[in-house]
PAPA-444894 format. One record per atom (N, C-alpha, C): x, y, z; residue in one letter. Coordinates in steps of 0.1 Angstrom, whole numbers, padded with zeros to 4 digits, always signed. Layout:
// residues N
XYZa...
// end
This chain:
// residues 303
+0539+1046+0256x+0529+1038+0262x+0536+1026+0269x+0545+1021+0262x+0553+1009+0268x+0561+1013+0280x+0567+1025+0279x+0574+1030+0291x+0565+1033+0303x+0554+1038+0300x+0544+1041+0311x+0539+1027+0318x+0537+1017+0309x+0533+1004+0315x+0543+0998+0323x+0556+0999+0319x+0567+0993+0326x+0569+1000+0339x+0567+1013+0339x+0568+1021+0352x+0557+1017+0361x+0545+1015+0356x+0534+1011+0365x+0537+0997+0371x+0542+0988+0363x+0545+0974+0368x+0556+0975+0379x+0566+0983+0377x+0577+0984+0387x+0571+0990+0399x+0562+1000+0398x+0556+1007+0410x+0548+0997+0418x+0540+0989+0410x+0532+0978+0417x+0540+0968+0424x+0551+0964+0417x+0560+0954+0423x+0567+0960+0436x+0571+0972+0435x+0577+0978+0447x+0567+0979+0458x+0555+0983+0455x+0545+0984+0466x+0542+0971+0472x+0541+0960+0464x+0539+0947+0470x+0550+0942+0479x+0563+0945+0474x+0574+0942+0482x+0574+0950+0495x+0570+0962+0495x+0569+0970+0507x+0559+0965+0516x+0548+0960+0511x+0537+0955+0520x+0542+0942+0526x+0549+0933+0518x+0554+0921+0524x+0565+0923+0535x+0573+0933+0533x+0583+0936+0543x+0577+0942+0556x+0566+0949+0554x+0560+0956+0566x+0550+0947+0573x+0545+0937+0566x+0534+0929+0572x+0540+0916+0578x+0539+0915+0591x+0544+0903+0598x+0536+0890+0594x+0523+0892+0592x+0515+0881+0588x+0519+0875+0574x+0522+0884+0565x+0526+0880+0552x+0540+0873+0553x+0549+0879+0561x+0562+0873+0563x+0561+0859+0569x+0552+0857+0579x+0549+0844+0585x+0544+0834+0575x+0535+0839+0566x+0529+0830+0556x+0540+0825+0546x+0549+0835+0543x+0560+0831+0534x+0569+0821+0540x+0572+0822+0553x+0581+0813+0560x+0575+0799+0561x+0562+0798+0563x+0557+0785+0565x+0551+0779+0552x+0551+0787+0541x+0546+0782+0529x+0553+0769+0523x+0566+0768+0524x+0573+0756+0519x+0568+0744+0527x+0567+0745+0540x+0563+0733+0548x+0548+0730+0545x+0540+0740+0543x+0526+0738+0540x+0524+0731+0526x+0532+0735+0517x+0532+0729+0503x+0536+0714+0505x+0547+0712+0512x+0552+0698+0515x+0541+0690+0521x+0535+0695+0532x+0524+0687+0539x+0512+0684+0529x+0509+0694+0521x+0498+0692+0512x+0501+0681+0502x+0513+0682+0496x+0516+0672+0485x+0518+0658+0490x+0525+0657+0502x+0529+0644+0506x+0520+0638+0517x+0510+0646+0522x+0502+0641+0533x+0487+0643+0529x+0483+0655+0527x+0469+0658+0525x+0464+0653+0511x+0472+0655+0501x+0468+0651+0487x+0467+0635+0486x+0476+0627+0492x+0474+0613+0491x+0462+0608+0499x+0459+0615+0510x+0447+0611+0517x+0434+0615+0509x+0434+0626+0502x+0423+0630+0494x+0421+0619+0483x+0432+0615+0477x+0431+0605+0466x+0426+0592+0471x+0431+0588+0483x+0426+0575+0489x+0411+0576+0492x+0406+0588+0497x+0392+0590+0500x+0384+0589+0487x+0389+0595+0476x+0382+0595+0463x+0381+0580+0458x+0393+0573+0459x+0394+0560+0454x+0384+0550+0461x+0381+0553+0474x+0373+0544+0482x+0358+0544+0477x+0355+0554+0469x+0341+0555+0464x+0340+0551+0449x+0351+0545+0443x+0351+0541+0430x+0349+0526+0429x+0350+0520+0417x+0347+0505+0416x+0359+0498+0410x+0359+0485+0412x+0369+0476+0407x+0365+0471+0393x+0374+0472+0384x+0371+0466+0371x+0373+0451+0370x+0370+0445+0359x+0370+0431+0358x+0384+0425+0360x+0394+0433+0355x+0408+0428+0356x+0416+0435+0366x+0409+0441+0376x+0416+0447+0387x+0419+0462+0385x+0414+0467+0374x+0416+0482+0372x+0406+0490+0379x+0408+0502+0380x+0399+0511+0388x+0389+0517+0378x+0376+0516+0380x+0366+0521+0372x+0360+0533+0379x+0359+0544+0372x+0354+0557+0377x+0339+0556+0378x+0334+0548+0386x+0319+0546+0388x+0316+0547+0403x+0308+0556+0407x+0305+0557+0422x+0299+0544+0428x+0305+0541+0439x+0302+0528+0445x+0303+0529+0460x+0292+0526+0467x+0292+0526+0482x+0294+0512+0488x+0294+0502+0479x+0295+0488+0484x+0308+0485+0490x+0319+0493+0487x+0332+0491+0493x+0331+0493+0509x+0322+0502+0513x+0320+0504+0527x+0310+0494+0533x+0300+0491+0525x+0290+0481+0531x+0296+0467+0532x+0306+0464+0524x+0313+0451+0525x+0320+0450+0539x+0324+0461+0544x+0331+0461+0557x+0322+0457+0569x+0308+0457+0566x+0299+0453+0576x+0298+0438+0577x+0304+0431+0569x+0305+0416+0569x+0310+0412+0583x+0304+0402+0590x+0310+0398+0603x+0324+0394+0603x+0329+0389+0591x+0343+0385+0591x+0352+0398+0592x+0350+0408+0585x+0358+0420+0586x+0355+0427+0599x+0343+0426+0605x+0340+0432+0618x+0349+0425+0628x+0351+0412+0628x+0359+0405+0638x+0374+0409+0636x+0378+0411+0624x+0392+0415+0621x+0394+0429+0627x+0384+0438+0625x+0386+0452+0630x+0386+0452+0645x+0378+0444+0651x+0377+0444+0666x+0391+0438+0671x+0395+0427+0665x+0408+0421+0669x+0419+0430+0667x+0419+0438+0656x+0430+0448+0654x+0430+0458+0665x+0418+0463+0669x+0416+0472+0680x+0422+0467+0693x+0419+0454+0696x+0424+0448+0708x+0439+0446+0708x+0444+0443+0696x+0459+0442+0695x+0465+0455+0697x+0460+0466+0691x+0465+0479+0693x+0465+0483+0708x+0453+0481+0714x+0452+0485+0728x+0462+0477+0737x+0463+0463+0735x+0472+0455+0742x+0486+0459+0740x+0490+0462+0728x+0504+0467+0725x+0507+0480+0733x+0497+0489+0733x+0499+0502+0740x+0500+0500+0755x+0491+0491+0761x+0491+0489+0775x+0504+0483+0780x+0508+0472+0772x+0521+0465+0776x+0533+0475+0774x+0533+0483+0764x+0543+0492+0762x+0544+0502+0774x+0533+0507+0779x+0532+0516+0790x+0538+0509+0803x+0533+0496+0805x+0538+0489+0817x+0553+0487+0817x+0558+0483+0805x+0573+0481+0804x+0580+0494+0803x+0575+0503+0795x+0583+0515+0792x+0583+0526+0803x+0573+0526+0811x+0572+0536+0822x+0584+0534+0832x+0586+0522+0837x+0597+0521+0846x+0611+0524+0840x+0612+0520+0827x+0625+0523+0820x+0627+0538+0818x+0616+0545+0814x+0617+0559+0812x+0620+0566+0825x+0614+0561+0836x+0616+0567+0849x+0630+0565+0854x+0635+0553+0851x+0649+0551+0855x+0659+0560+0847x+0657+0561+0834x+0665+0570+0826x+0665+0584+0831x+0652+0589+0834x+0650+0603+0838x+0657+0606+0851x+0658+0596+0860x+0664+0598+0873x+0678+0593+0874x+0684+0589+0863x+0698+0584+0863x+0707+0597+0863x+0719+0595+0867x+0729+0607+0866x+0730+0612+0852x+0732+0625+0850x+0732+0631+0837x+0742+0624+0828x+0753+0620+0832x+0763+0614+0823x+0758+0601+0818x+0749+0594+0825x+0745+0581+0821x+0732+0582+0811x+0726+0593+0812x+0713+0594+0804x+0716+0593+0789x+0726+0599+0784x+0729+0598+0770x+0732+0584+0765x+0739+0576+0774x+0742+0562+0771x+0729+0554+0771x+0721+0556+0781x+0708+0549+0782x+0699+0552+0770x+0698+0564+0766x+0690+0568+0755x+0695+0562+0742x+0708+0562+0741x+0715+0556+0729x+0711+0541+0728x+0711+0534+0740x+0707+0520+0740x+0693+0518+0735x+0684+0527+0739x+0670+0527+0735x+0669+0528+0720x+0676+0537+0714x+0676+0540+0700x+0684+0531+0692x+0693+0523+0698x+0702+0515+0690x+0695+0505+0681x+0684+0499+0684x+0677+0490+0675x+0674+0496+0661x+0671+0509+0661x+0668+0516+0649x+0679+0517+0639x+0691+0514+0644x+0703+0513+0635x+0703+0501+0625x+0694+0492+0629x+0693+0479+0621x+0680+0479+0613x+0680+0474+0602x+0668+0473+0594x+0657+0466+0601x+0644+0471+0599x+0633+0466+0606x+0631+0451+0603x+0632+0447+0591x+0629+0433+0587x+0640+0424+0593x+0652+0428+0593x+0663+0420+0599x+0660+0418+0614x+0655+0428+0621x+0652+0426+0635x+0641+0417+0637x+0631+0417+0628x+0620+0407+0629x+0625+0393+0627x+0633+0391+0617x+0639+0378+0614x+0648+0373+0626x+0654+0382+0633x+0662+0379+0645x+0652+0373+0655x+0641+0379+0657x+0631+0374+0667x+0626+0361+0662x+0624+0359+0649x+0620+0346+0644x+0630+0335+0648x+0643+0338+0647x+0653+0328+0650x+0653+0326+0666x+0649+0336+0673x+0649+0334+0688x+0637+0325+0692x+0625+0328+0686x+0613+0322+0691x+0610+0309+0684x+0616+0305+0673x+0612+0293+0666x+0616+0281+0674x+0610+0269+0670x+0614+0257+0676x+0628+0253+0673x+0636+0250+0683x+0650+0248+0681x+0659+0260+0681x+0652+0272+0683x+0659+0285+0683x+0666+0287+0696x+0671+0300+0698x+0678+0303+0710x+0671+0301+0723x+0658+0307+0723x+0650+0306+0735x+0647+0291+0738x+0643+0284+0728x+0640+0270+0730x+0652+0262+0736x+0664+0265+0730x+0676+0258+0735x+0679+0262+0750x+0677+0274+0753x+0680+0278+0767x+0670+0272+0777x+0657+0272+0773x+0647+0266+0782x+0649+0251+0784x+0653+0244+0773x+0655+0230+0774x+0668+0227+0782x+0678+0235+0780x+0690+0234+0788x+0688+0236+0803x+0679+0245+0806x+0676+0248+0820x+0665+0238+0825x+0661+0229+0817x+0650+0219+0821x+0637+0225+0824x+0635+0237+0819x+0622+0243+0820x+0611+0237+0811x+0615+0233+0799x+0606+0226+0790x+0613+0214+0785x+0605+0204+0781x+0610+0192+0776x+0607+0190+0761x+0597+0197+0756x+0593+0196+0742x+0597+0209+0735x+0598+0208+0721x+0602+0219+0714x+0592+0231+0716x+0597+0243+0716x+0589+0254+0719x+0580+0258+0707x+0567+0259+0709x+0558+0262+0698x+0552+0276+0700x+0561+0286+0700x+0557+0300+0702x+0556+0308+0690x+0564+0304+0680x+0564+0312+0667x+0551+0309+0660x+0546+0319+0652x+0534+0318+0645x+0521+0316+0654x+0522+0324+0665x+0511+0324+0674x+0508+0339+0677x+0496+0342+0683x+0493+0356+0687x+0503+0361+0697x+0508+0352+0705x+0519+0356+0715x+0531+0362+0708x+0535+0355+0698x+0547+0359+0690x+0545+0372+0684x+0533+0374+0678x+0529+0387+0672x+0530+0398+0683x+0524+0396+0694x+0524+0406+0705x+0539+0409+0709x+0547+0399+0710x+0561+0402+0714x+0568+0411+0703x+0565+0408+0691x+0571+0416+0680x+0566+0430+0680x+0553+0431+0683x+0547+0445+0683x+0552+0453+0694x+0553+0447+0706x+0558+0455+0717x+0573+0458+0715x+0580+0449+0710x+0595+0452+0707x+0596+0463+0698x+0588+0464+0687x+0590+0474+0677x+0585+0488+0682x+0575+0488+0690x+0569+0502+0694x+0573+0506+0707x+0580+0498+0715x+0584+0502+0729x+0592+0515+0729x+0602+0517+0720x+0609+0530+0721x+0600+0542+0719x+0590+0541+0711x+0581+0552+0708x+0573+0556+0721x+0572+0546+0731x+0566+0549+0743x+0576+0555+0753x+0588+0549+0753x+0598+0553+0763x+0602+0568+0761x+0604+0572+0749x+0610+0586+0746x+0600+0597+0751x+0587+0596+0747x+0578+0607+0752x+0577+0607+0768x+0577+0595+0773x+0576+0594+0788x+0588+0600+0794x+0600+0597+0788x+0612+0602+0794x+0612+0617+0793x+0607+0623+0782x+0607+0637+0781x+0598+0644+0792x+0587+0638+0795x+0578+0643+0805x+0584+0641+0819x+0590+0630+0822x+0596+0627+0835x+0608+0635+0837x+0616+0638+0827x+0628+0645+0829x+0626+0660+0832x+0614+0665+0829x+0611+0679+0831x+0606+0681+0846x+0603+0670+0853x+0598+0672+0867x+0610+0676+0875x+0609+0687+0882x+0620+0692+0891x+0621+0683+0903x+0633+0681+0908x+0635+0674+0920x+0629+0682+0932x+0629+0695+0931x+0624+0703+0942x+0609+0700+0945x+0602+0697+0934x+0587+0694+0935x+0586+0681+0943x+0594+0671+0940x+0593+0658+0947x+0598+0659+0961x+0608+0668+0963x+0613+0670+0977x+0603+0677+0985x+0596+0687+0979x+0585+0694+0987x+0574+0684+0991x+0570+0675+0982x+0560+0666+0986x+0565+0657+0997x+0577+0652+0997x+0583+0644+1007x+0584+0652+1020x+0587+0664+1020x+0588+0673+1032x+0575+0674+1038x+0564+0674+1031x+0551+0676+1036x+0545+0663+1042x+0554+0652+1042x+0550+0640+1048x+0545+0629+1039x+0545+0631+1026x+0539+0621+1017x+0549+0610+1015x+0545+0597+1017x+0554+0586+1015x+0557+0585+1000x+0568+0577+0996x+0572+0576+0982x+0561+0572+0972x+0553+0562+0976x+0542+0558+0967x+0532+0569+0965x+0529+0577+0975x+0519+0587+0973x+0525+0599+0965x+0538+0601+0967x+0545+0611+0958x+0544+0607+0944x+0546+0594+0941x+0545+0590+0927x+0531+0591+0922x+0521+0587+0930x+0507+0587+0925x+0501+0601+0924x+0505+0610+0933x+0499+0624+0933x+0507+0634+0926x+0520+0632+0924x+0529+0642+0917x+0535+0637+0904x+0543+0626+0905x+0550+0621+0893x+0541+0616+0882x+0531+0608+0886x+0522+0602+0876x+0514+0613+0869x+0507+0622+0876x+0499+0632+0869x+0508+0641+0860x+0520+0644+0864x+0529+0653+0856x+0534+0646+0843x+0534+0632+0844x+0539+0625+0832x+0528+0621+0823x+0515+0624+0826x+0504+0620+0817x+0505+0625+0803x+0510+0638+0800x+0511+0642+0786x+0521+0633+0778x+0532+0629+0784x+0541+0620+0777x+0535+0607+0775x+0526+0602+0784x+0520+0589+0782x+0509+0590+0771x+0503+0601+0770x+0493+0603+0759x+0500+0604+0746x+0511+0611+0745x+0519+0612+0733x+0524+0598+0729x+0529+0591+0738x+0534+0577+0736x+0523+0568+0731x+0511+0569+0737x+0499+0561+0733x+0496+0564+0718x+0496+0576+0714x+0493+0580+0700x+0503+0574+0691x+0516+0575+0695x+0527+0570+0686x+0527+0555+0685x+0521+0548+0695x+0521+0533+0695x+0508+0528+0689x+0497+0533+0694x+0484+0528+0690x+0481+0529+0675x+0484+0541+0670x+0480+0543+0656x+0488+0534+0646x+0501+0533+0647x+0508+0524+0637x+0505+0509+0641x+0503+0506+0654x+0500+0492+0657x+0487+0487+0651x+0477+0496+0649x+0465+0492+0643x+0467+0488+0628x+0476+0495+0622x+0478+0493+0607x+0489+0484+0604x+0496+0478+0614x+0508+0470+0611x+0504+0457+0604x+0512+0453+0594x+0509+0441+0587x+0522+0432+0585x+0533+0438+0587x+0546+0430+0585x+0548+0420+0596x+0546+0425+0609x+0548+0416+0620x+0538+0404+0620x+0525+0407+0618x+0516+0395+0617x+0519+0386+0606x+0524+0391+0595x+0527+0382+0583x+0539+0373+0587x+0550+0379+0592x+0562+0372+0594x+0562+0364+0607x+0557+0369+0618x+0557+0362+0631x+0544+0355+0634x+0533+0358+0627x+0521+0351+0630x+0517+0342+0619x+0525+0341+0608x+0521+0333+0597x+0508+0337+0591x+0500+0328+0587x+0486+0331+0582x+0476+0330+0593x+0480+0328+0605x+0470+0326+0616x+0465+0339+0623x+0473+0349+0622x+0470+0362+0628x+0468+0372+0617x+0456+0377+0616x+0453+0387+0605x+0447+0399+0611x+0454+0410+0609x+0449+0423+0613x+0443+0431+0601x+0437+0442+0604x+0431+0450+0593x+0442+0455+0584x+0454+0457+0589x+0465+0461+0580x+0468+0450+0570x+0467+0437+0574x+0469+0426+0564x+0458+0426+0553x+0446+0429+0557x+0435+0430+0548x+0437+0441+0538x+0441+0452+0542x+0444+0463+0533x+0455+0460+0524x+0466+0454+0529x+0478+0451+0521x+0473+0441+0510x+0466+0431+0514x+0462+0420+0504x+0452+0426+0493x+0444+0435+0497x+0435+0441+0487x+0443+0449+0477x+0454+0456+0481x+0461+0464+0471x+0471+0456+0463x+0477+0446+0469x+0488+0439+0463x+0485+0425+0458x+0474+0419+0463x+0471+0405+0459x+0458+0405+0452x+0447+0409+0458x+0434+0409+0452x+0432+0419+0442x+0440+0430+0442x+0439+0441+0432x+0425+0448+0432x+0420+0449+0445x+0408+0456+0447x+0411+0469+0454x+0417+0478+0447x+0421+0491+0453x+0410+0499+0460x+0398+0500+0454x+0387+0507+0460x+0383+0502+0474x+0383+0488+0475x+0379+0482+0488x+0390+0484+0498x+0403+0483+0493x+0414+0485+0502x+0414+0500+0507x+0411+0509+0498x+0410+0523+0502x+0399+0526+0512x+0388+0519+0510x+0377+0520+0520x+0381+0515+0533x+0388+0504+0534x+0392+0498+0546x+0402+0507+0553x+0411+0514+0545x+0420+0523+0550x+0413+0535+0557x+0403+0540+0550x+0396+0552+0556x+0389+0548+0569x+0383+0536+0569x+0376+0532+0582x+0387+0530+0593x+0398+0525+0590x+0409+0523+0600x+0413+0537+0605x+0415+0546+0596x+0419+0560+0600x+0408+0566+0609x+0396+0564+0605x+0385+0570+0613x+0384+0564+0627x+0386+0551+0628x+0386+0545+0641x+0397+0550+0650x+0409+0550+0644x+0421+0555+0652x+0419+0570+0656x+0413+0578+0647x+0411+0592+0651x+0401+0593+0662x+0390+0585+0661x+0380+0586+0672x+0385+0581+0685x+0393+0570+0685x+0398+0565+0697x+0408+0575+0703x+0417+0581+0695x+0427+0590+0699x+0421+0603+0705x+0411+0608+0698x+0404+0621+0703x+0397+0618+0716x+0390+0607+0717x+0383+0603+0729x+0393+0601+0741x+0404+0595+0738x+0414+0592+0749x+0420+0605+0754x+0424+0614+0745x+0430+0626+0749x+0421+0635+0756x+0408+0636+0751x+0399+0645+0758x+0394+0639+0771x+0393+0626+0772x+0390+0620+0785x+0401+0622+0795x+0413+0622+0791x+0424+0624+0800x+0425+0639+0804x+0420+0648+0795x+0420+0662+0799x+0433+0669+0796x+0441+0663+0787x+0454+0669+0784x+0456+0671+0769x+0444+0673+0762x+0446+0675+0748x+0452+0689+0745x+0451+0699+0754x+0457+0711+0751x+0473+0710+0751x+0478+0701+0759x+0493+0699+0759x+0498+0694+0745x+0489+0686+0739x+0493+0681+0726x+0493+0691+0715x+0485+0702+0717x+0484+0712+0707x+0495+0723+0708x+0502+0723+0719x+0513+0733+0721x+0524+0730+0712x
// end
């Protein structure tokens, strides 16, 4: 009986192995299963836990009480949090727009530079990432503070007479945000612009189109997918940024990311912080989907 059972198990095992070898779908599932498991554990599962946490309650001493509670979301209807959400949205949009305005000419120049120079120029774009993020922010603090490098240069050139009061202002926060996220706009734009064949531009010029019309009718439309990808890479993290407003804005500039951070680390109200995180994620997803669909290039992002 035991021998017969073992033979049946071996036969079943062999048949399953044969099916796996012959089935391309099964082989594909096996190949992608490690990445799917990784994505579920480190991306999907944390989001599920945060979503569950947002419907729980805060205990007396900051612990999490497993009691269903919708007030975490209703608290976000307070005008104070509404203003912070709107301001965070405006900061994210402004950071994205400024990054496009600055990053597009840089990406265009790199894409049209000689092949030997492109690697060096891309290296210079990526060079700041070799230094810790916090160190780079403190470097900007030393530049923008009163008596700092920029203040000394402006007073030496007799542009200003009084100490520069730029640090701990919304302008300083915007400078830090654009500095941090500008490479994430340049690289996707460069990828799209670099793919544009010179023959296409030459054909447009041969048909009598002036340079500005070639740019508006050929170069710009063909670079829209890179612009959309850069917008997503800049806008989403800019909405949730809290380090730059803390360090370069002091306590004067508060974004929704600062609210979430304070709820988790200071107020110890994890359910409310989780609810604010879910609302922030929903807002960014709605804005991103609307932007990509409105531009009509969402299919390029899915390739």
